C-alpha positions as CSV (number, residue, x, y, z in Angstrom):
1,M,-65.9,12.6,12.4
2,R,-63.6,10.7,10.1
3,E,-64.5,13.0,7.2
4,R,-63.4,15.9,9.4
5,V,-60.1,14.2,10.1
6,E,-59.4,13.8,6.4
7,R,-60.2,17.4,5.7
8,V,-58.1,18.7,8.5
9,F,-55.0,16.6,7.6
10,A,-55.5,17.5,3.9
11,F,-55.4,21.1,4.9
12,L,-52.3,20.6,6.9
13,D,-50.5,18.7,4.1
14,D,-51.1,21.7,1.8
15,L,-50.0,24.1,4.6
16,V,-46.7,22.3,5.1
17,L,-46.0,21.9,1.4
18,A,-46.2,25.7,1.1
19,L,-43.7,26.4,3.9
20,P,-40.6,28.4,2.7
21,V,-38.2,25.9,4.4
22,P,-35.7,23.3,3.1
23,S,-37.2,20.0,2.2
24,S,-35.3,18.2,5.0
25,H,-37.0,20.5,7.6
26,R,-40.4,20.0,6.0
27,E,-39.8,16.2,6.2
28,L,-39.3,16.4,10.0
29,V,-42.8,18.0,10.3
30,Q,-44.3,15.5,8.0
31,V,-43.0,12.6,10.1
32,H,-45.2,13.6,13.0
33,L,-48.1,14.6,10.9
34,R,-48.1,11.0,9.7
35,V,-48.0,9.9,13.3
36,G,-51.0,12.2,14.0
37,R,-53.0,10.9,11.0
38,E,-52.4,7.3,12.2
39,L,-53.6,8.2,15.7
40,A,-56.7,10.0,14.3
41,E,-57.6,6.9,12.2
42,V,-58.0,4.9,15.4
43,W,-59.2,7.8,17.5
44,P,-61.2,10.1,15.2
45,E,-62.8,11.8,18.3
46,M,-59.6,13.7,18.9
47,P,-60.8,16.9,20.7
48,S,-58.1,19.1,19.0
49,I,-59.9,18.3,15.7
50,Q,-63.5,17.8,16.6
51,M,-64.0,20.5,19.3
52,P,-63.2,23.7,17.3
53,L,-65.3,22.5,14.4
54,S,-68.2,21.4,16.5
55,V,-68.2,24.6,18.6
56,H,-68.2,26.8,15.5
57,K,-71.0,24.7,14.0
58,A,-72.9,24.9,17.3
59,I,-72.9,28.7,17.0
60,T,-73.2,29.3,13.3
61,S,-74.5,25.9,11.9
62,N,-71.5,25.9,9.6
63,E,-68.1,24.3,10.4
64,S,-66.2,25.0,7.2
65,P,-64.8,28.4,8.1
66,A,-63.1,26.9,11.2
67,L,-60.9,24.5,9.2
68,P,-57.7,26.7,9.7
69,V,-58.5,27.0,13.4
70,A,-58.9,23.2,13.7
71,G,-55.6,22.8,11.9
72,A,-53.9,25.2,14.4
73,C,-55.3,23.2,17.3
74,I,-54.1,19.8,16.1
75,L,-50.7,21.3,15.5
76,I,-50.6,22.5,19.1
77,Y,-51.6,19.0,20.2
78,L,-49.1,17.2,18.0
79,G,-46.2,19.4,19.1
80,A,-47.0,19.0,22.8
81,D,-47.5,15.3,22.2
82,L,-44.1,14.9,20.6
83,L,-42.3,16.8,23.5
84,D,-44.2,14.7,26.1
85,S,-43.3,11.5,24.3
86,M,-39.6,12.5,24.2
87,L,-39.6,13.3,27.9
88,D,-41.4,10.1,28.9
89,N,-39.3,7.8,26.6
90,E,-42.4,6.9,24.6
91,L,-41.4,8.1,21.1
92,P,-43.3,6.5,18.2
93,R,-41.2,4.2,16.1
94,S,-41.0,6.8,13.3
95,W,-38.6,8.8,15.6
96,H,-36.4,6.1,17.0
97,A,-33.6,6.6,14.5
98,R,-33.7,10.4,14.7
99,D,-31.4,12.7,16.5
100,P,-32.9,14.4,19.6
101,A,-32.1,17.8,18.2
102,E,-34.2,16.9,15.1
103,I,-37.1,15.8,17.4
104,N,-36.8,19.1,19.4
105,L,-36.9,21.1,16.2
106,A,-39.9,19.3,14.8
107,A,-41.8,19.7,18.1
108,T,-41.0,23.4,18.3
109,T,-42.1,24.0,14.7
110,L,-45.4,22.1,15.2
111,L,-46.1,23.8,18.6
112,A,-44.9,27.3,18.3
113,T,-44.7,28.3,14.6
114,L,-47.1,26.4,12.3
115,P,-50.3,27.2,14.3
116,Y,-49.9,30.9,13.3
117,F,-49.4,30.0,9.7
118,S,-52.6,28.0,9.9
119,I,-54.5,30.9,11.5
120,S,-53.2,33.2,8.8
121,R,-55.1,31.2,6.2
122,L,-58.3,32.8,7.7
123,Q,-57.3,36.0,5.7
124,E,-58.6,34.2,2.6
125,Q,-62.0,34.4,4.3
126,R,-61.6,38.2,4.9
127,I,-61.6,37.7,8.6
128,S,-61.0,41.0,10.3
129,P,-57.5,41.9,11.6
130,G,-59.0,42.3,15.1
131,K,-60.3,38.8,15.2
132,L,-57.1,37.4,13.7
133,W,-55.1,39.2,16.5
134,A,-57.5,37.8,19.1
135,L,-57.1,34.3,17.9
136,S,-53.3,34.6,17.8
137,H,-53.3,36.1,21.3
138,H,-55.4,33.1,22.6
139,F,-52.9,30.7,21.1
140,A,-49.8,32.5,22.5
141,D,-51.4,32.8,25.9
142,T,-52.3,29.1,26.0
143,L,-48.8,28.1,25.0
144,L,-47.4,30.0,27.9
145,T,-49.9,28.4,30.3
146,M,-49.3,24.9,28.9
147,S,-45.5,25.5,29.3
148,A,-46.1,26.4,33.0
149,G,-48.1,23.3,33.5
150,Q,-45.4,21.2,31.8
151,Y,-42.7,22.7,34.0
152,E,-44.8,21.8,37.1
153,D,-45.3,18.3,35.8
154,L,-41.5,17.9,35.6
155,R,-40.9,19.5,39.0
156,L,-43.5,17.7,41.1
157,P,-41.7,14.3,41.3
158,N,-38.7,16.1,42.9
159,L,-40.6,17.8,45.6
160,E,-40.8,16.3,49.1
161,N,-44.4,17.2,49.6
162,V,-47.0,17.8,46.8
163,S,-50.4,19.0,47.7
164,L,-53.6,18.0,46.0
165,G,-54.0,21.7,45.1
166,D,-50.6,21.7,43.4
167,C,-51.5,18.6,41.4
168,R,-54.9,19.9,40.2
169,A,-53.3,23.3,39.3
170,M,-50.8,21.5,37.1
171,V,-53.5,19.5,35.3
172,E,-55.6,22.7,34.9
173,R,-52.6,24.5,33.3
174,K,-51.3,21.7,31.1
175,S,-54.5,19.9,30.0
176,G,-57.3,22.2,30.9
177,S,-55.9,25.2,29.1
178,A,-55.2,23.3,25.9
179,N,-58.8,22.0,25.6
180,A,-60.1,25.4,26.7
181,L,-58.3,26.8,23.6
182,F,-59.8,24.2,21.3
183,A,-63.3,25.4,22.3
184,K,-62.4,29.1,22.6
185,A,-60.8,29.3,19.2
186,G,-63.9,27.9,17.5
187,A,-66.2,30.2,19.5
188,T,-64.0,33.3,18.9
189,L,-64.1,32.8,15.2
190,A,-67.9,32.3,15.3
191,T,-69.1,35.1,17.5
192,K,-68.3,38.4,19.2
193,D,-70.6,37.6,22.2
194,P,-68.3,37.3,25.2
195,F,-70.7,35.3,27.3
196,T,-71.0,32.6,24.6
197,I,-67.2,32.5,24.2
198,E,-66.7,32.2,27.9
199,A,-69.2,29.4,28.3
200,Y,-67.5,27.3,25.6
201,T,-64.1,28.1,27.0
202,A,-65.1,26.9,30.5
203,F,-66.7,23.8,28.9
204,G,-63.4,23.0,27.2
205,S,-61.4,23.6,30.3
206,C,-63.5,21.3,32.5
207,F,-63.6,18.7,29.7
208,G,-59.8,18.7,29.4
209,I,-59.1,18.4,33.1
210,A,-61.6,15.5,33.5
211,K,-60.2,13.7,30.5
212,Q,-56.7,14.0,31.8
213,L,-57.7,12.6,35.2
214,V,-59.5,9.7,33.4
215,S,-56.3,9.0,31.5
216,D,-54.3,9.1,34.7
217,V,-56.6,6.5,36.3
218,W,-56.5,4.2,33.3
219,D,-52.7,4.5,33.1
220,I,-52.3,3.0,36.6
221,W,-55.3,0.6,36.6
222,G,-55.2,-0.5,32.9
223,E,-53.7,-3.6,31.6
224,G,-49.9,-4.1,31.9
225,E,-47.3,-1.7,33.2
226,S,-48.0,1.9,34.1
227,R,-46.0,4.4,32.1
228,D,-46.7,7.1,34.7
229,L,-45.2,4.9,37.5
230,L,-42.2,4.1,35.4
231,N,-41.7,7.8,34.7
232,G,-42.2,8.8,38.4
233,K,-45.2,11.0,37.6
234,R,-47.1,12.5,40.5
235,T,-50.7,12.2,39.1
236,L,-53.7,12.9,41.3
237,P,-54.3,9.3,42.6
238,I,-50.7,9.1,43.7
239,V,-50.7,12.5,45.3
240,H,-54.0,11.7,47.1
241,A,-52.5,8.5,48.6
242,L,-49.4,10.3,49.7
243,S,-51.6,12.9,51.4
244,V,-53.8,10.5,53.4
245,L,-51.5,7.6,54.2
246,Q,-49.5,7.9,57.4
247,G,-46.5,6.3,59.1
248,E,-45.3,2.9,57.7
249,Q,-47.8,2.8,54.9
250,R,-46.7,6.2,53.6
251,T,-43.0,5.2,53.9
252,Q,-43.8,2.0,52.0
253,L,-45.6,3.9,49.2
254,H,-42.6,6.2,48.8
255,R,-40.3,3.2,48.6
256,L,-42.5,1.4,46.1
257,L,-42.8,4.5,43.9
258,A,-39.0,4.7,43.7
259,A,-38.8,1.0,42.9
260,S,-41.5,1.3,40.3
261,R,-39.3,3.6,38.2
262,I,-36.9,0.8,37.8
263,S,-39.2,-2.2,37.4
264,A,-42.9,-2.8,36.7
265,E,-42.9,-5.7,39.1
266,H,-43.8,-3.3,41.9
267,H,-46.8,-1.7,40.2
268,D,-49.4,-4.1,41.6
269,E,-48.2,-3.3,45.1
270,V,-48.6,0.4,44.4
271,R,-52.1,-0.2,43.1
272,R,-53.0,-2.0,46.3
273,L,-51.8,0.9,48.5
274,L,-53.6,3.4,46.3
275,A,-56.8,1.4,46.6
276,A,-56.4,1.1,50.4
277,A,-56.1,4.9,50.5
278,G,-59.3,5.5,48.7
279,S,-57.5,7.2,45.8
280,V,-59.6,5.6,43.1
281,R,-62.8,6.8,44.7
282,Y,-61.3,10.3,45.3
283,T,-60.1,10.7,41.7
284,A,-63.5,9.4,40.4
285,L,-65.2,12.1,42.5
286,I,-63.0,14.9,41.1
287,V,-63.6,13.6,37.6
288,W,-67.3,13.7,38.2
289,L,-67.2,17.3,39.5
290,Y,-65.3,18.5,36.4
291,H,-67.6,16.4,34.1
292,Q,-70.7,18.0,35.7
293,G,-69.1,21.4,35.3
294,A,-68.5,20.8,31.6
295,Q,-72.2,19.7,31.2
296,D,-73.4,22.8,33.0
297,H,-71.3,25.2,30.8
298,L,-72.5,23.4,27.7
299,V,-76.1,24.0,28.7
300,T,-75.3,27.7,29.3
301,A,-73.7,27.9,25.8
302,S,-77.0,26.5,24.3
303,P,-75.5,24.9,21.2
304,Q,-77.4,24.4,18.0
305,E,-78.1,20.8,17.0
306,P,-76.7,18.5,15.8
307,A,-73.4,20.1,17.0
308,G,-74.7,20.0,20.6
309,R,-75.0,16.3,20.4
310,E,-71.5,16.0,18.9
311,L,-70.1,18.0,21.9
312,R,-72.0,15.8,24.4
313,M,-70.5,12.7,22.7
314,L,-67.0,14.2,23.1
315,L,-67.7,14.7,26.7
316,E,-68.2,11.0,27.2
317,Q,-64.4,10.6,26.8
318,A,-64.1,12.5,30.1
319,S,-66.0,10.1,32.4
320,L,-65.2,7.1,34.5
321,L,-68.9,6.2,34.7
322,P,-70.9,4.2,32.0
323,Q,-72.8,6.6,29.8
324,P,-76.5,6.2,29.0
């Protein structure tokens, strides 16, 4: 996995150096590529890198042709990550001294421009124009879906009543669609078989949703303060508790959620109410359902080994249960 990380970031370094832009603009992009490389050094299992390569290898037994696709996927991830970090006041240290306009420009370049430059490198492999168009369309369609999910994520805290369906739809659009793309891009490059492509796409979607819900649980019940509570996020455990608690307990949770945006001293009280509402168990059940769905879709795809084992190892990131 670490060897893949090095190859993908070496490819991106070459891609960015070849951009016909002023050096100062190029430097903005390179700042967050360095952030991404540092993240990948401690988390080499990053799905945006590993999934497109493993899926392509699972179909063709060769991952090398998918390097530009993996480059495009990590660019999507890094651009969305930078925007999220800015919205949530969690910018990496590298960006602290930068103007917000520069951060916006870097995120837009990473998210909406560079993936298409990366895909265009497939022309060197004599990939057909039809397949290049299909890949470009998948990326554009996913960016639109992710944008809709991001908008809903921003809007939910301001709504009086948020349903469990609203919350799950937001996660499906924001996180499910991104990971569906990571798998679909690798499969689209590897084969014309629509059933195989659909199986891997569904695998990626279920994986991405489950993984995001796992992250939401650990944000609240991990060590220290919860960034989601500080930012007023309406993640699934919180929405579940607001849906099932009644009367004084529901009023108390609303009050504590508002106070938790100001100070982390109220986070333990929120955790106790969520536990009393059964929100941990409920979220764990939903994670399990998506995890099982991902497993079923992977069986349908019938991946070649050892790539199949690599994809099953990735899926371990999307579980709250100990893995055998």
